[in-house]
C-alpha distance (Angstrom), angle and dihedral (degrees) to the residues before:
residue distance angle dihedral
M1 . . .
Q2 3.77 . .
E3 3.81 117.2 .
E4 3.78 113.3 -94.1
L5 3.77 115.2 -128.6
V6 3.77 119.7 -147.2
E7 3.78 115.3 -151.8
P8 3.81 109.9 -119.9
E9 3.78 120.0 -138.6
D10 3.82 94.5 -110.3
H11 3.78 142.3 4.9
A12 3.78 93.4 -98.1
A13 3.79 90.3 59.1
A14 3.79 90.3 42.9
A15 3.79 91.6 52.2
A16 3.80 92.5 54.2
F17 3.80 89.6 46.1
L18 3.80 98.1 59.6
P19 3.83 116.9 88.8
L20 3.81 117.3 -137.2
P21 3.80 131.5 166.0
A22 3.80 119.2 -86.1
L23 3.81 115.2 -113.1
P24 3.81 128.6 -155.7
P25 3.84 111.8 -102.5
A26 3.80 91.9 -113.8
L27 3.82 90.2 58.4
D28 3.80 101.8 36.8
G29 3.83 92.7 103.1
R30 3.78 96.3 -115.0
D31 3.81 88.5 130.9
G32 3.82 98.9 24.9
A33 3.80 116.9 161.8
N34 3.82 90.9 -125.5
R35 3.81 95.9 49.8
A36 3.80 114.0 128.0
R37 3.79 112.1 -108.4
G38 3.76 119.6 -154.8
G39 3.76 124.8 -8.0
I40 3.80 126.3 87.9
A41 3.80 114.5 -59.5
Q42 3.80 117.4 -141.0
T43 3.81 92.4 -153.0
S44 3.78 136.4 45.6
A45 3.84 92.1 -139.1
R46 3.80 109.4 140.2
N47 3.81 99.6 -172.3
D48 3.79 142.3 17.1
I49 3.81 95.6 -90.3
E50 3.78 92.4 54.3
A51 3.81 91.8 45.1
V52 3.81 94.4 49.4
R53 3.79 90.8 44.5
L54 3.81 89.9 55.4
W55 3.83 90.8 51.0
L56 3.80 91.2 50.1
A57 3.79 90.9 49.5
E58 3.82 87.8 66.7
Y59 3.83 87.4 68.6
V60 3.79 100.2 42.2
A61 3.82 90.9 112.5
S62 3.84 90.0 59.2
P63 3.83 105.9 58.3
H64 3.82 96.1 -177.6
T65 3.82 92.1 51.5
L66 3.79 91.2 42.9
R67 3.81 93.3 54.9
S68 3.80 91.7 47.9
Y69 3.81 93.6 48.5
R70 3.79 93.8 44.3
K71 3.80 90.6 51.4
E72 3.82 92.0 54.8
A73 3.81 92.9 45.9
V74 3.81 92.1 49.6
R75 3.80 92.1 47.8
L76 3.79 92.2 51.8
M77 3.81 96.2 45.2
L78 3.81 93.6 48.2
W79 3.81 92.5 46.1
S80 3.80 92.3 46.8
T81 3.79 95.4 49.1
N82 3.83 98.0 37.0
T83 3.82 99.5 39.2
L84 3.80 104.9 29.2
G85 3.78 100.7 22.3
K86 3.81 88.0 -129.4
P87 3.79 132.7 123.4
L88 3.79 118.9 -122.2
S89 3.81 89.9 -107.2
S90 3.82 91.5 61.6
L91 3.81 98.2 52.7
T92 3.81 118.6 125.2
R93 3.79 134.2 -163.0
E94 3.81 89.2 -97.1
D95 3.80 89.8 55.5
F96 3.78 90.9 54.9
V97 3.80 90.6 52.3
L98 3.81 86.5 59.0
Y99 3.80 91.6 44.4
E100 3.79 92.4 53.8
Q101 3.81 88.7 51.9
F102 3.81 88.6 49.8
L103 3.83 92.2 52.5
A104 3.80 88.6 53.8
A105 3.82 91.4 52.0
P106 3.82 114.2 14.2
S107 3.81 114.1 -170.0
A108 3.79 117.9 -101.3
D109 3.80 95.7 -103.7
W110 3.81 90.6 59.9
A111 3.81 92.0 55.0
D112 3.81 99.4 33.9
P113 3.84 106.1 151.7
E114 3.81 89.1 -151.6
R115 3.79 90.4 67.8
P116 3.82 117.7 92.4
R117 3.80 121.2 -108.1
R118 3.82 92.2 -127.0
G119 3.78 136.9 41.5
R120 3.78 134.8 43.7
E121 3.82 93.5 -57.2
R122 3.80 95.0 48.0
R123 3.77 122.3 132.0
L124 3.78 114.0 -107.4
F125 3.82 98.5 -158.8
D126 3.78 135.8 44.5
G127 3.79 88.9 -161.7
P128 3.82 140.2 -57.6
L129 3.79 116.2 -17.2
A130 3.80 117.9 -118.6
P131 3.83 117.7 -120.7
R132 3.79 91.9 -99.7
S133 3.82 92.1 50.8
R134 3.80 90.6 48.5
R135 3.82 90.8 52.2
Q136 3.78 89.9 49.2
A137 3.82 92.7 49.1
L138 3.80 93.4 49.7
G139 3.80 91.1 44.1
I140 3.82 90.0 55.6
L141 3.80 91.1 47.7
G142 3.80 90.3 47.9
G143 3.80 87.4 56.7
L144 3.80 89.9 50.2
F145 3.80 92.5 52.5
N146 3.81 92.6 45.4
Y147 3.80 88.4 53.5
L148 3.81 93.2 49.6
V149 3.79 91.3 48.5
A150 3.82 91.0 50.1
A151 3.81 88.8 48.3
G152 3.80 90.4 56.6
Y153 3.81 91.0 -117.2
L154 3.82 97.4 111.4
A155 3.79 128.9 37.1
G156 3.80 95.8 -141.3
N157 3.79 146.9 -7.3
P158 3.83 112.5 -111.8
L159 3.82 90.0 -165.4
A160 3.81 90.3 61.7
L161 3.81 86.3 77.5
R162 3.80 92.5 57.0
R163 3.80 113.6 111.3
S164 3.78 114.9 -136.5
R165 3.78 109.1 -112.8
M166 3.77 97.1 -172.1
P167 3.82 106.5 124.0
Q168 3.77 118.7 -124.8
A169 3.80 90.3 -116.5
A170 3.80 90.0 59.1
R171 3.81 92.5 48.5
S172 3.79 91.7 53.6
R173 3.79 97.4 39.6
R174 3.79 116.2 127.1
V175 3.80 118.9 -104.8
E176 3.81 106.6 -101.6
R177 3.81 101.5 175.1
Y178 3.77 96.8 98.9
L179 3.81 140.2 97.5
D180 3.78 118.6 -110.1
Q181 3.79 118.9 -130.7
A182 3.81 94.2 -94.5
L183 3.80 94.7 50.3
W184 3.80 91.4 44.3
Q185 3.80 89.1 55.5
Q186 3.81 88.6 49.4
V187 3.81 88.4 56.5
L188 3.81 91.9 52.0
D189 3.80 91.6 46.7
G190 3.79 91.1 45.9
I191 3.79 92.6 54.1
D192 3.80 90.3 51.3
A193 3.81 87.1 56.0
F194 3.83 92.3 58.7
P195 3.83 112.9 117.9
Q196 3.80 115.5 -94.4
D197 3.79 101.8 174.6
T198 3.81 97.9 115.0
P199 3.82 129.9 44.5
R200 3.81 90.2 -112.0
E201 3.80 92.5 51.2
R202 3.79 90.1 49.3
Q203 3.82 90.4 50.7
H204 3.81 90.9 51.9
Y205 3.80 91.2 46.1
E206 3.82 94.5 51.2
R207 3.80 93.1 47.4
C208 3.82 93.6 47.8
R209 3.79 90.9 45.9
W210 3.81 92.0 51.7
L211 3.81 98.9 40.2
I212 3.81 94.7 51.3
R213 3.81 91.9 49.2
F214 3.80 92.5 43.7
L215 3.81 93.0 53.3
Y216 3.80 92.7 45.2
R217 3.81 98.1 46.1
T218 3.83 94.3 45.3
A219 3.84 100.6 32.6
L220 3.81 88.9 -139.6
R221 3.78 124.2 164.9
A222 3.82 116.4 -114.3
S223 3.80 92.2 -105.8
E224 3.81 91.6 50.0
A225 3.80 92.4 49.8
A226 3.80 91.6 47.8
Q227 3.81 92.5 53.8
A228 3.82 97.5 40.8
R229 3.81 115.1 120.6
A230 3.78 127.9 -156.7
G231 3.81 89.7 -117.6
D232 3.81 89.4 60.5
F233 3.82 86.5 77.6
E234 3.78 109.1 85.6
R235 3.78 133.5 174.1
R236 3.81 119.1 -131.5
R237 3.81 125.3 175.5
G238 3.78 89.8 -13.5
R239 3.81 94.6 -52.2
W240 3.79 130.7 104.3
W241 3.80 121.9 -125.0
L242 3.79 132.4 -179.1
R243 3.79 117.3 -138.9
V244 3.83 110.7 -143.1
V245 3.79 132.9 -171.3
G246 3.79 105.4 -157.3
K247 3.78 139.6 174.3
G248 3.77 114.4 -22.1
G249 3.81 91.2 11.7
V250 3.81 91.6 -72.6
E251 3.80 111.1 158.7
G252 3.76 125.0 -144.8
D253 3.80 143.6 160.0
V254 3.78 123.9 -121.6
P255 3.82 121.4 -162.6
A256 3.82 112.2 -115.2
S257 3.79 112.6 -149.7
D258 3.79 125.6 -142.3
E259 3.82 87.5 -111.5
L260 3.79 91.3 55.7
M261 3.79 92.9 48.4
A262 3.82 90.5 48.3
D263 3.82 89.9 52.8
F264 3.82 89.5 47.5
A265 3.81 91.3 50.5
R266 3.82 90.1 50.9
Y267 3.81 91.9 49.9
R268 3.80 92.9 48.2
A269 3.81 92.6 45.6
F270 3.82 89.2 54.2
H271 3.80 87.3 60.1
G272 3.81 93.4 44.9
L273 3.81 95.1 -103.9
P274 3.81 128.7 133.8
G275 3.78 110.8 -90.7
T276 3.80 93.8 -126.0
P277 3.82 118.0 61.5
A278 3.80 116.2 -123.4
P279 3.83 121.2 -121.7
G280 3.79 108.9 -92.0
E281 3.81 93.1 10.5
T282 3.81 108.1 161.0
R283 3.80 97.6 -163.3
P284 3.84 110.7 120.3
V285 3.78 117.6 -103.2
V286 3.83 88.5 -131.8
L287 3.80 111.1 43.8
G288 3.76 132.7 -160.0
V289 3.77 111.6 -84.0
A290 3.82 93.1 -94.0
G291 3.79 92.8 41.3
K292 3.80 93.5 -128.7
D293 3.80 102.2 98.7
E294 3.80 108.3 79.1
R295 3.79 95.4 -167.2
P296 3.83 111.3 112.0
L297 3.78 118.9 -109.1
T298 3.78 119.2 -107.6
S299 3.79 118.1 -111.2
T300 3.82 86.2 -114.6
A301 3.80 90.1 58.8
V302 3.82 90.6 50.7
Y303 3.80 89.9 49.1
L304 3.82 93.0 49.7
I305 3.82 93.5 47.7
V306 3.80 91.1 53.1
K307 3.82 92.6 45.6
T308 3.81 89.3 51.2
V309 3.80 91.6 50.7
F310 3.81 92.3 49.8
R311 3.81 91.9 46.9
R312 3.81 93.2 50.6
V313 3.80 92.4 47.8
A314 3.82 89.7 46.1
D315 3.81 90.5 54.3
R316 3.80 88.4 52.2
L317 3.82 92.1 50.6
E318 3.80 97.9 42.9
A319 3.82 97.4 98.2
D320 3.82 98.4 45.5
D321 3.82 103.1 27.0
P322 3.82 111.9 23.5
A323 3.82 92.0 165.1
G324 3.79 91.5 54.4
A325 3.80 90.3 46.0
D326 3.80 90.5 52.8
T327 3.81 91.1 50.2
L328 3.80 92.0 51.7
R329 3.80 92.6 49.5
R330 3.81 88.3 57.4
A331 3.80 94.5 43.5
S332 3.81 125.0 100.3
T333 3.80 140.3 172.9
H334 3.81 92.7 -71.6
W335 3.80 89.8 57.5
L336 3.81 87.6 65.5
R337 3.82 89.5 55.9
H338 3.80 89.4 50.7
T339 3.81 90.7 44.5
A340 3.80 92.2 53.0
A341 3.81 92.4 49.6
T342 3.80 93.0 45.6
H343 3.80 93.7 49.3
Q344 3.81 90.9 47.7
A345 3.81 90.3 51.2
D346 3.82 92.2 46.5
A347 3.81 89.1 52.1
G348 3.81 90.0 56.7
T349 3.82 98.6 -105.9
D350 3.80 111.0 166.0
L351 3.80 109.3 -95.7
R352 3.81 90.5 -131.4
Y353 3.80 90.3 59.4
I354 3.79 92.3 48.9
Q355 3.80 88.8 50.3
K356 3.81 90.1 54.8
N357 3.81 92.5 44.6
L358 3.81 91.5 53.3
R359 3.83 91.9 36.7
H360 3.80 92.8 -130.6
A361 3.79 115.9 173.3
S362 3.82 91.3 -145.5
I363 3.78 128.3 42.2
E364 3.82 87.4 -147.2
T365 3.80 87.9 69.7
T366 3.79 90.5 52.2
G367 3.80 89.9 49.4
L368 3.81 89.7 67.7
Y369 3.82 87.9 76.4
L370 3.81 94.3 63.3
H371 3.78 107.2 110.3
A372 3.81 102.1 145.5
D373 3.82 94.4 85.9
D374 3.81 91.1 51.7
D375 3.81 90.7 48.9
A376 3.81 92.0 49.5
R377 3.81 92.2 47.7
H378 3.81 91.1 50.4
E379 3.81 92.8 47.6
R380 3.81 94.2 47.3
T381 3.79 91.7 47.1
T382 3.79 98.8 46.3
A383 3.82 93.3 40.3
A384 3.81 92.9 56.3
P385 3.84 115.2 109.3
N386 3.80 110.2 -87.2
M387 3.75 111.6 -110.8
Q388 3.79 116.3 -133.3
L389 3.77 119.7 -128.0
G390 3.78 88.5 -118.8
D391 3.78 90.4 57.3
I392 3.77 90.6 52.9
A393 3.83 91.6 49.6
R394 3.78 91.4 53.5
């Protein structure tokens, strides 16, 4: 089970809460070559560990993001101090060229399978990082350095000089991490095949059934679903809406269909609750398995429930649909967001509405979910009468 992170009351408490590796005093960044000199600092951080800990504290409410960001910060600090003998606050653009090469081919001791997965002596790599993973790692670190520059801790961001090497074709590539209509129906059918013989099995079944439908019909992120409260559903002009606070604190409204509200009423009735949520009701939309604990789930818990559902359905499909089973084993909560957007686009929903539903800043991002034109082009092309070689010669 993944560690559960409890949100501290403030960033100072959060900073003390986050574990990071100890560094020797000579390499703690207190006198780093890239430290900001003069000016008014926006943080009291005295060394690199304190500065990085403050940055991580900004993400303490998003456990999945926090773990990912902490992993990249730890990798960089250990590589910098162990390989270069430099603190993080002395790194240059040339150092990051070497680091990117290291990510593509980490030395054997960094990926030693004999090392444990947890603890101070754990291995930090399973092997070389793929190009996409390297871009993601450096993007996260670029965000870290931007933050430390804005905080007045560093003088500059060496990663700001890095030229993006992502080809245009990759930037415009369609989103492919979604379930097609047939596989989505297999997921729904698979959940209905879950055992329900004992009260505990029935509780698990009802929660899985509701959570999967809730994520699909609202296209919420895992963190948004975990924090959603019953009172966030509100009725306006005879229609239900779900109020959502997403990434960066951006608020939005998502249409709630009659089907979604019927599924919600069923789920609440199973736990002895009124079918219609009350205005201002603080009870979580997704309850603990027994329905008694009114604390919201963590985004990690939502993620693990969905992964378990996909794995169980994949096991059921393995014999008859191995390709579908493989897809489900790779799928996660974010695939349901992509699936919802793709199915809406395939059904002809106006792209502007999908953009608002997903709360995308740019409609170009939403356009990556348009697959219907590609499907039609493929069908028209492959369905055309086959030309004979003789016809071509004439």
